[in-house]
KEKE-3310 file (N, C-alpha, C; in steps of 0.2 Angstrom, whole numbers, plus 5000, padded with zeros to 4 digits):
npx = (5031:5045:5048:5043:5051:5063:5067:5069:5080:5089:5091:5096:5108:5114:5115:5124:5135:5138:5140:5151:5161:5161:5167:5179:5185:5188:5201:5215:5225:5239:5244:5257:5264:5275:5269:5259:5243:5226:5227:5227:5238:5243:5248:5244:5231:5229:5232:5222:5211:5213:5211:5197:5192:5194:5187:5174:5174:5171:5177:5181:5192:5202:5209:5220:5225:5240:5246:5260:5272:5267:5267:5279:5295:5301:5312:5312:5303:5303:5312:5303:5292:5297:5301:5288:5283:5276:5262:5258:5264:5267:5280:5295:5304:5318:5323:5326:5337:5349:5349:5345:5354:5350:5338:5341:5340:5327:5327:5336:5345:5337:5333:5320:5309:5296:5279:5271:5281:5285:5274:5274:5286:5281:5277:5287:5303:5313:5305:5300:5312:5316:5304:5306:5317:5311:5302:5310:5316:5306:5294:5279:5272:5258:5253:5259:5268:5273:5282:5286:5299:5307:5319:5325:5330:5337:5347:5350:5344:5342:5349:5359:5373:5383:5377:5374:5386:5395:5384:5374:5366:5351:5349:5338:5342:5356:5360:5357:5364:5377:5378:5376:5386:5397:5396:5399:5392:5388:5383:5369:5360:5344:5326:5312:5303:5310:5316:5311:5314:5327:5331:5326:5334:5346:5354:5352:5354:5348:5337:5331:5316:5300:5287:5275:5279:5285:5274:5266:5275:5276:5287:5289:5289:5302:5311:5319:5319:5312:5315:5306:5299:5295:5299:5310:5313:5322:5321:5314:5304:5300:5287:5280:5265:5267:5266:5269:5277:5276:5264:5255:5254:5248:5234:5218:5212:5201:5203:5216:5213:5204:5213:5222:5213:5209:5222:5224:5214:5218:5231:5228:5220:5231:5239:5232:5232:5245:5252:5246:5250:5262:5260:5251:5261:5269:5260:5256:5269:5272:5261:5265:5276:5288:5301:5300:5308:5314:5323:5334:5336:5349:5355:5349:5355:5368:5368:5365:5376:5385:5379:5380:5394:5396:5385:5378:5389:5395:5384:5383:5395:5396:5384:5375:5369:5368:5372:5363:5350:5350:5351:5339:5330:5333:5330:5316:5306)
npy = (5721:5719:5726:5718:5707:5712:5711:5697:5695:5703:5696:5684:5688:5692:5680:5674:5681:5679:5665:5664:5671:5661:5651:5656:5657:5644:5634:5627:5613:5606:5590:5579:5565:5551:5539:5528:5534:5530:5517:5506:5507:5507:5518:5529:5527:5530:5544:5549:5545:5553:5565:5564:5562:5574:5583:5579:5583:5596:5609:5620:5616:5609:5595:5593:5580:5575:5563:5551:5559:5571:5584:5587:5580:5564:5565:5578:5582:5583:5595:5605:5604:5608:5621:5627:5627:5616:5607:5595:5578:5561:5552:5542:5542:5541:5546:5559:5559:5564:5577:5576:5566:5557:5551:5540:5529:5525:5516:5504:5490:5476:5482:5483:5471:5464:5467:5469:5473:5485:5493:5494:5501:5514:5520:5523:5528:5528:5533:5545:5552:5553:5560:5572:5577:5578:5588:5599:5601:5606:5600:5590:5575:5567:5555:5538:5526:5510:5500:5483:5476:5469:5459:5458:5451:5451:5442:5431:5422:5432:5428:5423:5434:5432:5431:5443:5448:5457:5462:5476:5486:5493:5501:5506:5519:5525:5516:5503:5503:5504:5492:5482:5485:5482:5469:5466:5471:5482:5500:5509:5524:5529:5534:5524:5524:5525:5512:5503:5507:5508:5495:5489:5495:5490:5496:5493:5477:5472:5475:5482:5486:5493:5481:5486:5494:5486:5479:5490:5497:5487:5478:5464:5462:5463:5456:5440:5433:5434:5439:5436:5445:5437:5426:5432:5446:5458:5471:5485:5501:5517:5527:5540:5551:5568:5585:5602:5612:5626:5627:5620:5629:5639:5635:5634:5629:5620:5615:5609:5599:5591:5587:5579:5569:5563:5558:5549:5540:5536:5530:5519:5512:5509:5502:5490:5485:5484:5472:5463:5465:5460:5446:5448:5453:5442:5433:5440:5441:5427:5424:5430:5422:5423:5417:5414:5416:5413:5421:5411:5409:5408:5415:5428:5431:5431:5443:5453:5453:5458:5471:5476:5478:5488:5497:5500:5503:5514:5523:5525:5530:5542:5550:5562:5557:5545:5531:5531:5531:5519:5510:5514:5509:5495:5493:5491:5478)
npz = (5254:5254:5266:5276:5276:5280:5294:5296:5287:5293:5305:5300:5295:5307:5313:5305:5306:5319:5319:5311:5319:5329:5323:5319:5332:5335:5339:5330:5329:5322:5318:5315:5307:5302:5297:5287:5282:5286:5284:5293:5301:5318:5324:5317:5319:5332:5333:5325:5333:5344:5339:5336:5348:5354:5347:5350:5363:5362:5365:5358:5350:5338:5329:5316:5306:5299:5290:5284:5282:5276:5280:5288:5286:5293:5302:5304:5313:5327:5329:5323:5331:5344:5342:5339:5327:5323:5330:5336:5337:5333:5337:5335:5348:5349:5337:5339:5346:5343:5346:5360:5368:5379:5374:5367:5376:5376:5366:5368:5367:5373:5384:5387:5390:5386:5381:5393:5402:5397:5399:5413:5414:5410:5421:5430:5438:5428:5416:5421:5421:5408:5403:5409:5402:5390:5392:5396:5384:5376:5374:5378:5384:5378:5376:5380:5371:5366:5355:5350:5340:5325:5316:5299:5283:5267:5264:5273:5288:5303:5318:5329:5334:5324:5312:5306:5300:5288:5282:5275:5285:5292:5306:5320:5327:5338:5348:5344:5332:5336:5343:5332:5323:5331:5330:5317:5306:5293:5294:5289:5291:5293:5292:5296:5286:5274:5272:5263:5250:5250:5252:5240:5231:5234:5243:5256:5265:5276:5290:5305:5313:5319:5323:5317:5308:5299:5293:5289:5279:5270:5270:5268:5254:5251:5258:5263:5275:5291:5308:5321:5336:5347:5361:5366:5364:5358:5354:5357:5356:5361:5356:5357:5358:5356:5362:5357:5369:5369:5362:5371:5382:5377:5377:5384:5401:5399:5386:5388:5397:5389:5379:5387:5392:5380:5376:5386:5383:5370:5372:5380:5371:5361:5369:5370:5357:5353:5357:5349:5337:5334:5331:5320:5311:5309:5303:5291:5285:5283:5275:5263:5259:5266:5276:5293:5309:5326:5339:5349:5367:5370:5359:5361:5373:5369:5360:5369:5378:5369:5367:5380:5380:5370:5365:5378:5386:5379:5381:5394:5397:5389:5390:5398:5415:5410:5415:5426:5420:5413:5425:5431:5422:5422:5435:5435:5437)
capx = (5034:5052:5049:5041:5057:5069:5069:5071:5086:5094:5092:5100:5114:5117:5117:5130:5141:5139:5143:5158:5165:5163:5171:5186:5187:5191:5209:5216:5231:5241:5247:5261:5268:5277:5266:5254:5237:5220:5229:5228:5244:5240:5251:5240:5224:5230:5232:5215:5207:5213:5207:5190:5189:5195:5181:5168:5174:5167:5180:5184:5199:5202:5216:5220:5231:5244:5251:5264:5276:5264:5268:5286:5299:5301:5317:5311:5296:5305:5314:5297:5288:5299:5301:5281:5281:5272:5259:5257:5267:5268:5287:5299:5308:5325:5325:5328:5343:5355:5348:5345:5356:5346:5332:5343:5338:5321:5328:5342:5344:5336:5332:5313:5309:5290:5274:5270:5287:5285:5268:5277:5291:5278:5275:5294:5308:5316:5301:5300:5319:5315:5299:5309:5321:5307:5299:5315:5317:5301:5288:5277:5269:5250:5251:5264:5267:5279:5281:5291:5302:5310:5325:5324:5336:5337:5352:5349:5340:5346:5348:5365:5377:5388:5372:5374:5392:5395:5377:5373:5361:5348:5347:5335:5345:5363:5362:5357:5369:5384:5378:5376:5393:5402:5395:5402:5388:5389:5377:5366:5355:5338:5320:5309:5299:5315:5319:5309:5317:5334:5331:5324:5339:5352:5358:5352:5353:5344:5335:5327:5311:5295:5283:5270:5282:5287:5268:5264:5279:5276:5294:5289:5291:5310:5316:5318:5318:5310:5316:5300:5301:5295:5299:5316:5312:5328:5320:5307:5305:5296:5284:5274:5262:5269:5263:5274:5276:5273:5257:5251:5254:5243:5228:5214:5211:5196:5206:5221:5210:5202:5219:5224:5208:5210:5228:5224:5210:5222:5236:5225:5219:5237:5242:5228:5233:5252:5254:5243:5254:5268:5257:5248:5266:5271:5255:5257:5275:5271:5257:5269:5281:5294:5303:5300:5311:5314:5330:5334:5338:5357:5356:5347:5360:5375:5367:5365:5383:5388:5376:5383:5401:5396:5380:5377:5395:5395:5379:5385:5402:5396:5378:5374:5365:5367:5371:5357:5345:5350:5350:5333:5326:5334:5327:5309:5305)
capy = (5714:5720:5728:5712:5702:5715:5708:5690:5695:5705:5690:5679:5691:5692:5673:5671:5684:5675:5658:5666:5672:5656:5647:5659:5656:5637:5633:5621:5611:5602:5584:5576:5559:5548:5533:5528:5536:5527:5510:5502:5508:5509:5524:5533:5527:5533:5551:5550:5544:5558:5571:5563:5563:5581:5586:5577:5587:5603:5615:5625:5614:5604:5592:5591:5575:5575:5556:5550:5564:5575:5590:5587:5573:5560:5567:5586:5584:5586:5602:5609:5604:5612:5628:5629:5626:5610:5607:5588:5573:5554:5552:5538:5547:5540:5550:5566:5558:5569:5583:5574:5559:5553:5548:5533:5524:5522:5511:5501:5483:5472:5486:5482:5463:5462:5473:5470:5476:5492:5496:5495:5507:5520:5523:5522:5533:5529:5537:5551:5555:5554:5565:5578:5579:5580:5594:5604:5601:5610:5597:5586:5568:5566:5547:5534:5520:5506:5494:5479:5476:5463:5459:5455:5452:5448:5437:5426:5423:5435:5425:5425:5439:5430:5431:5450:5450:5459:5465:5483:5485:5499:5500:5512:5523:5524:5511:5497:5504:5502:5484:5478:5487:5478:5462:5465:5474:5489:5503:5514:5527:5532:5533:5518:5526:5524:5506:5499:5510:5506:5487:5489:5498:5486:5500:5489:5470:5470:5481:5481:5491:5490:5476:5489:5497:5480:5478:5496:5498:5481:5476:5457:5462:5465:5452:5433:5430:5438:5436:5439:5447:5430:5426:5435:5452:5462:5477:5489:5507:5522:5531:5543:5557:5574:5591:5607:5615:5633:5627:5618:5634:5644:5632:5635:5623:5615:5612:5605:5593:5587:5583:5574:5563:5560:5555:5543:5535:5533:5526:5513:5508:5507:5496:5484:5483:5483:5465:5458:5468:5455:5440:5450:5454:5435:5431:5444:5439:5420:5423:5432:5418:5425:5413:5417:5412:5417:5420:5407:5412:5409:5420:5434:5433:5433:5449:5457:5454:5463:5477:5479:5481:5493:5503:5501:5506:5520:5527:5526:5534:5548:5553:5564:5553:5538:5525:5531:5529:5512:5507:5515:5504:5488:5491:5489:5471)
capz = (5255:5256:5273:5280:5275:5282:5301:5295:5284:5298:5309:5297:5295:5313:5314:5301:5309:5325:5317:5308:5325:5333:5319:5320:5338:5335:5339:5325:5330:5316:5320:5309:5308:5296:5296:5282:5285:5284:5281:5298:5306:5325:5327:5314:5322:5339:5333:5323:5339:5349:5335:5336:5355:5356:5343:5354:5369:5361:5369:5354:5349:5332:5327:5309:5305:5292:5290:5279:5281:5271:5283:5289:5286:5299:5307:5305:5317:5334:5329:5322:5337:5350:5339:5339:5320:5323:5336:5339:5333:5335:5335:5338:5352:5347:5331:5342:5351:5341:5350:5367:5368:5383:5371:5365:5381:5374:5360:5370:5366:5378:5390:5388:5389:5383:5382:5400:5405:5394:5403:5420:5413:5410:5428:5434:5438:5422:5412:5424:5419:5401:5402:5411:5396:5384:5394:5396:5377:5373:5372:5383:5382:5379:5377:5380:5367:5365:5350:5349:5333:5322:5311:5293:5279:5260:5263:5278:5294:5308:5324:5333:5331:5318:5306:5303:5298:5281:5279:5276:5290:5294:5313:5322:5333:5339:5353:5340:5327:5340:5344:5326:5320:5335:5328:5310:5301:5291:5296:5286:5295:5289:5295:5294:5279:5268:5271:5257:5243:5251:5250:5233:5227:5236:5248:5262:5265:5281:5294:5311:5314:5323:5319:5314:5302:5294:5290:5285:5274:5265:5269:5266:5247:5250:5262:5263:5282:5297:5315:5325:5343:5350:5368:5367:5360:5359:5351:5359:5355:5363:5351:5361:5355:5360:5360:5359:5376:5368:5361:5377:5387:5374:5377:5391:5405:5396:5381:5390:5400:5383:5377:5392:5391:5373:5376:5390:5379:5364:5375:5382:5365:5359:5373:5369:5350:5352:5358:5344:5330:5332:5328:5314:5307:5307:5298:5284:5281:5281:5269:5258:5257:5269:5282:5300:5314:5332:5342:5355:5373:5369:5354:5365:5378:5366:5358:5376:5380:5364:5368:5386:5379:5365:5366:5385:5389:5376:5383:5402:5397:5385:5390:5405:5418:5406:5419:5430:5416:5412:5431:5433:5418:5424:5441:5435:5435)
cpx = (5041:5053:5048:5047:5063:5071:5072:5079:5091:5096:5097:5107:5118:5119:5123:5136:5143:5142:5150:5163:5166:5167:5178:5189:5190:5198:5211:5223:5233:5246:5250:5264:5270:5274:5261:5247:5231:5221:5229:5233:5241:5242:5246:5233:5224:5229:5225:5210:5207:5210:5200:5188:5190:5189:5175:5168:5170:5170:5184:5191:5197:5209:5216:5227:5234:5249:5256:5269:5274:5265:5275:5289:5300:5306:5317:5306:5299:5307:5308:5293:5291:5300:5294:5279:5276:5268:5259:5261:5267:5275:5290:5304:5316:5328:5327:5334:5349:5355:5348:5347:5353:5341:5334:5341:5331:5321:5335:5341:5343:5334:5324:5312:5302:5285:5272:5275:5287:5279:5271:5282:5288:5277:5282:5298:5311:5312:5300:5307:5318:5310:5302:5314:5317:5304:5304:5317:5312:5295:5285:5273:5262:5249:5257:5263:5273:5277:5287:5293:5305:5316:5323:5329:5334:5342:5352:5345:5345:5344:5354:5369:5381:5383:5372:5381:5392:5389:5377:5366:5358:5346:5343:5338:5352:5365:5362:5362:5376:5384:5380:5383:5398:5401:5397:5397:5390:5383:5375:5360:5350:5331:5317:5305:5304:5318:5317:5313:5324:5336:5331:5330:5346:5357:5358:5351:5348:5342:5332:5322:5305:5291:5278:5273:5284:5280:5266:5268:5280:5283:5294:5290:5298:5314:5314:5316:5317:5312:5311:5303:5301:5296:5305:5317:5318:5327:5313:5309:5299:5294:5279:5271:5264:5266:5269:5272:5273:5266:5252:5250:5249:5236:5224:5213:5207:5199:5212:5218:5207:5207:5222:5219:5208:5216:5228:5220:5215:5228:5233:5223:5225:5240:5239:5230:5240:5254:5252:5247:5259:5265:5254:5255:5268:5266:5256:5263:5275:5267:5260:5276:5288:5295:5303:5303:5311:5321:5329:5337:5346:5358:5355:5353:5367:5374:5368:5372:5386:5386:5379:5390:5401:5391:5379:5383:5396:5390:5380:5391:5400:5389:5377:5368:5364:5367:5365:5351:5344:5348:5342:5328:5327:5331:5319:5308:5299)
cpy = (5714:5722:5722:5707:5705:5712:5701:5691:5698:5700:5685:5681:5691:5685:5671:5675:5680:5668:5659:5667:5666:5651:5649:5658:5649:5637:5627:5620:5606:5596:5580:5570:5556:5542:5533:5530:5532:5520:5505:5502:5511:5515:5530:5533:5530:5540:5552:5550:5550:5565:5570:5564:5571:5585:5585:5581:5594:5609:5620:5623:5609:5602:5590:5586:5575:5569:5557:5555:5570:5582:5591:5580:5571:5564:5575:5587:5586:5593:5607:5609:5609:5620:5631:5630:5621:5609:5600:5583:5566:5552:5546:5542:5547:5544:5557:5565:5562:5575:5582:5567:5554:5549:5541:5527:5521:5517:5507:5494:5479:5475:5485:5474:5461:5468:5474:5475:5484:5496:5498:5501:5514:5524:5522:5528:5534:5534:5544:5556:5557:5560:5572:5581:5581:5587:5600:5605:5605:5607:5593:5580:5569:5559:5543:5528:5517:5501:5490:5478:5469:5465:5456:5456:5448:5442:5431:5427:5427:5431:5427:5430:5438:5431:5438:5452:5451:5461:5472:5483:5492:5497:5507:5515:5521:5518:5504:5497:5502:5494:5480:5479:5482:5470:5460:5467:5481:5493:5508:5517:5530:5530:5527:5518:5525:5517:5502:5501:5507:5499:5486:5490:5495:5491:5496:5481:5468:5476:5478:5487:5488:5485:5480:5492:5491:5479:5484:5498:5493:5478:5468:5457:5462:5460:5444:5429:5435:5435:5440:5440:5440:5431:5430:5442:5457:5470:5480:5497:5511:5527:5535:5549:5563:5580:5597:5611:5622:5632:5625:5624:5639:5641:5634:5629:5618:5611:5607:5598:5588:5584:5578:5568:5559:5556:5549:5537:5531:5529:5519:5508:5505:5501:5489:5481:5481:5476:5461:5460:5462:5449:5442:5450:5447:5432:5433:5441:5432:5420:5425:5428:5419:5420:5417:5413:5416:5416:5415:5411:5413:5414:5427:5436:5435:5441:5454:5458:5459:5470:5480:5482:5486:5498:5505:5506:5513:5525:5529:5531:5542:5552:5555:5560:5546:5532:5525:5529:5522:5508:5508:5510:5498:5487:5490:5482:5469)
cpz = (5257:5263:5278:5281:5279:5289:5300:5292:5289:5303:5307:5296:5301:5315:5311:5303:5316:5324:5315:5314:5329:5330:5319:5327:5339:5334:5334:5327:5324:5319:5314:5312:5302:5293:5291:5285:5282:5281:5287:5303:5313:5327:5323:5317:5329:5338:5330:5329:5343:5345:5336:5343:5357:5353:5347:5360:5369:5365:5364:5351:5343:5331:5320:5308:5299:5293:5284:5277:5276:5274:5285:5288:5293:5304:5308:5311:5324:5334:5327:5327:5342:5348:5338:5332:5319:5330:5340:5334:5336:5332:5338:5341:5350:5341:5333:5346:5349:5344:5358:5367:5373:5380:5369:5370:5380:5368:5362:5370:5372:5385:5392:5386:5385:5384:5389:5404:5403:5397:5410:5420:5413:5416:5433:5434:5432:5417:5415:5422:5412:5399:5404:5406:5391:5386:5394:5388:5373:5371:5379:5381:5383:5379:5376:5375:5366:5360:5350:5342:5331:5318:5305:5288:5272:5259:5267:5284:5299:5315:5329:5330:5325:5311:5303:5299:5290:5278:5280:5279:5292:5302:5316:5328:5334:5343:5348:5334:5330:5341:5337:5323:5324:5333:5321:5305:5299:5291:5291:5290:5291:5293:5292:5287:5273:5267:5265:5251:5244:5250:5243:5229:5229:5240:5254:5261:5270:5286:5300:5312:5318:5319:5315:5308:5297:5290:5285:5279:5269:5264:5267:5258:5246:5254:5261:5269:5287:5303:5319:5332:5347:5358:5371:5363:5362:5357:5353:5358:5358:5358:5353:5356:5359:5357:5361:5365:5375:5366:5367:5381:5384:5375:5384:5394:5402:5390:5383:5393:5394:5380:5381:5392:5385:5373:5380:5386:5374:5367:5377:5376:5362:5362:5372:5362:5350:5352:5352:5337:5329:5328:5321:5309:5304:5302:5291:5281:5279:5275:5262:5256:5261:5275:5288:5305:5320:5335:5348:5361:5372:5364:5357:5369:5375:5363:5364:5378:5375:5365:5375:5385:5374:5367:5374:5388:5386:5379:5390:5402:5394:5386:5398:5409:5414:5410:5423:5426:5414:5419:5433:5428:5420:5431:5441:5432:5431)
residu = (MET:THR:ARG:SER:LEU:THR:PRO:THR:ILE:ALA:ALA:LEU:THR:LEU:ALA:ALA:ILE:ALA:PHE:SER:SER:ALA:ALA:SER:ALA:GLN:THR:VAL:LEU:ARG:ALA:SER:HIS:GLN:PHE:PRO:GLY:GLY:GLN:GLY:ASP:VAL:ARG:ASP:GLU:MET:VAL:GLN:MET:MET:ALA:ASP:LYS:VAL:ALA:GLU:ALA:ASP:VAL:GLY:LEU:GLU:ILE:GLU:VAL:TYR:PRO:GLY:GLN:SER:LEU:PHE:LYS:ALA:LYS:GLU:GLN:TRP:GLY:ALA:LEU:VAL:ARG:GLY:ARG:LEU:ASP:ILE:THR:ALA:LEU:PRO:LEU:ASP:TYR:ALA:SER:GLY:ARG:HIS:PRO:GLU:PHE:SER:ALA:THR:LEU:MET:PRO:GLY:LEU:VAL:ARG:ASN:HIS:GLU:HIS:ALA:GLN:ARG:LEU:ASN:ASP:SER:GLU:PHE:MET:ASP:MET:ILE:LYS:GLU:VAL:ILE:GLN:GLU:GLY:GLY:ALA:ARG:VAL:LEU:ALA:ASP:ALA:TRP:LEU:SER:GLY:ALA:PHE:ALA:SER:SER:GLN:ASN:CYS:ILE:THR:SER:PRO:GLU:THR:VAL:GLU:GLY:GLN:ASN:PHE:ARG:ALA:ALA:GLY:PRO:ALA:PHE:GLU:GLN:MET:LEU:GLU:ALA:ALA:GLY:ALA:SER:ILE:ALA:SER:MET:PRO:SER:SER:GLU:ILE:TYR:THR:ALA:MET:GLN:THR:GLY:VAL:LEU:ASP:ALA:ALA:ASN:THR:SER:SER:MET:SER:PHE:ILE:SER:TYR:ARG:LEU:TYR:GLU:GLN:VAL:ASP:CYS:LEU:THR:GLU:PRO:GLY:GLU:HIS:ALA:LEU:TRP:PHE:MET:TYR:GLU:PRO:VAL:LEU:ILE:SER:GLU:GLN:VAL:TRP:GLN:GLY:LEU:ASP:GLU:ALA:GLN:GLN:GLN:ALA:LEU:LYS:ALA:ALA:GLY:GLN:GLU:ALA:GLU:GLU:PHE:PHE:ALA:THR:GLU:ALA:ALA:ALA:ILE:ASP:GLN:GLN:MET:VAL:GLU:VAL:PHE:GLU:GLU:ASN:GLY:VAL:GLU:VAL:VAL:SER:MET:SER:GLU:GLU:ASP:TYR:ASN:ALA:TRP:LEU:GLU:ILE:ALA:LYS:GLN:SER:SER:TYR:LYS:ASN:PHE:ALA:ASP:ASN:VAL:GLU:ASN:GLY:GLN:ALA:LEU:ILE:ASP:ALA:ALA:LEU:ALA:VAL:GLU)
# end
């Protein structure tokens, strides 16, 4: 009986070895982001979608997703990515403006007017210039993503520039910090994931961030008034999915093509969802008893004038190709 089983055992052993070899040949990429996982945040869903699509492509590639800063803190991700310690990230690009000041152009007050304008920017000279800096820095874009944003305060409604005077304000990035400071606010810098605690402890009176972050981080629990993007959205931020250039160059052509295809699908999904997020934010905040207001065109223009004299001027004067980047963005109708 033992002899009759021997060929079967040998075959099973060989199959196990073959399976083990195939498993070990699988390339695993780690994707990190700061946003809540599995809770409906469209940025998390975008990365999860890419992981699913790459798995379906069956090219020996797997993406493991680490949400909620479980792998790297929000502002550590760019450095980890370009050094090859992290493979993929979904990142508010302005978070890396300390290393590459050009990235502040992707969060410049009033430079993006609405979601349709953001989509047109993706295929513009402006974005070509930004992506050149990204690639020179050691990464490349797998999927474009723009989110609009809002203002909120525990003190009063933010409309005209005078309404921010004396408030401790979190602004996402140098351009908004400079504009708000010029209007009389005090500035505290931090990633969006820290706003809730800062408001809860009295470190912040007010903040601006993306509509999705206002929902995901439950900021309706800490504020009394929300200024929605509305028809005059002052705040838009570029939050792409990026891959380390070192990692990209180590993949074979089939794997690269699978990532490109997954990125394109995720980008289209995100663009469809992004515009609806603003209305979702309004509904969530109103349901939680928060007053919701909009900026008038007069308010918007007043802010834009302050921005031109502060953040726009500073960017043009101090950033290489700063004026060229502003001009390239403004040239997109």
